[in-house]
C-alpha positions in Angstrom: 12.5 7.6 -30.5 12.4 7.2 -26.7 11.8 9.9 -24.2 12.4 10.3 -20.5 10.3 12.4 -18.1 11.1 16.1 -18.5 12.8 17.6 -15.5 12.9 14.2 -13.6 15.8 15.7 -11.5 13.1 18.1 -10.1 10.4 15.4 -9.5 8.4 15.8 -6.4 6.8 13.0 -4.4 4.7 14.2 -1.3 5.5 12.3 1.9 1.8 11.4 2.3 1.7 10.0 -1.2 4.0 7.2 0.1 2.9 7.1 3.7 -0.9 7.4 3.4 -1.4 5.8 -0.1 1.4 3.6 -1.6 2.4 2.0 1.7 -0.9 2.2 3.6 -2.6 -1.0 4.7 -5.9 0.8 5.2 -6.2 3.0 2.1 -9.0 1.6 -0.1 -7.0 1.6 -3.2 -3.5 1.9 -1.8 -3.6 -1.2 0.3 -3.2 -3.5 -2.8 -0.3 -1.4 -3.8 1.1 -1.5 -0.3 1.0 -5.3 -0.4 2.9 -5.3 -3.7 5.6 -2.9 -2.6 6.0 -4.7 0.8 6.5 -8.0 -1.2 9.7 -6.4 -2.6 11.0 -5.3 0.7 9.6 -1.8 1.0 8.0 -1.0 4.4 6.2 1.9 6.0 8.9 2.3 8.7 11.4 3.2 5.9 9.1 4.8 3.4 11.9 7.0 2.2 13.4 4.1 0.4 10.3 3.8 -1.8 10.4 7.5 -2.5 14.0 7.3 -3.6 13.3 4.2 -5.7 10.4 6.0 -7.5 12.6 9.2 -8.0 15.3 6.9 -9.5 12.7 5.3 -11.6 11.5 8.7 -12.9 15.1 9.5 -14.1 15.7 6.1 -15.8 12.3 5.0 -17.1 10.8 5.7 -20.5 7.6 7.6 -21.2 5.2 5.1 -22.7 2.1 7.4 -22.7 1.6 11.2 -22.5 -1.6 13.2 -22.6 -2.4 16.8 -22.5 -5.1 17.8 -20.2 -6.7 21.2 -19.5 -4.6 21.2 -16.3 -1.2 20.2 -17.7 0.6 17.1 -19.0 0.3 13.5 -17.7 3.1 11.1 -18.3 3.3 7.3 -17.7 6.8 6.2 -17.3 7.8 2.5 -17.5 11.0 1.0 -16.1 12.5 -1.3 -13.5 12.2 -0.4 -9.9 15.2 -1.1 -7.7 14.0 -2.9 -4.7 15.4 -3.6 -1.2 15.3 -7.4 -1.8 17.3 -7.0 -5.1 14.6 -7.7 -7.5 13.7 -5.2 -10.3 10.1 -5.5 -11.2 8.8 -3.3 -14.2 6.6 -0.6 -12.9 4.4 2.2 -14.4 4.5 5.6 -12.6 2.1 8.3 -13.4 3.5 11.8 -13.3 1.7 15.1 -13.8 3.2 18.5 -14.7 0.8 21.3 -14.0 0.3 24.0 -16.6 2.7 26.9 -15.8 5.0 24.5 -13.8 7.8 22.4 -14.8 8.2 20.0 -11.9 6.6 16.5 -12.3 4.6 15.3 -9.3 3.9 11.6 -8.7 0.3 10.6 -9.1 0.5 6.9 -8.6 2.6 3.8 -9.4 1.6 0.3 -10.2 3.1 -3.0 -11.6 3.2 -3.6 -15.4 1.0 -6.5 -16.3 2.3 -8.4 -19.3 0.5 -10.9 -21.5 
């Protein structure tokens, strides 16, 4: 049985999650991710493109892991990311739904390593 992210149509990605983290050349952790995303045609000047691609990913990808925490549910969604350069790398996106809420919020995203 396969599952999709609950309420993906209500998913939230904070602007700063993209601007100051996933596309930041200076963030200690984010800069490696920024290099990855920029390699596929995403850029800081059009950061909304990455946000939309991740929202689309949330709606089409499949949950590969879910875990209940004392704060809510954590989901890891795997699927292809549609990129500006036409490629579609497989990506993991981590989403969190806080207790008492139903809207998933993006935590992070990273490439799937195979093999």
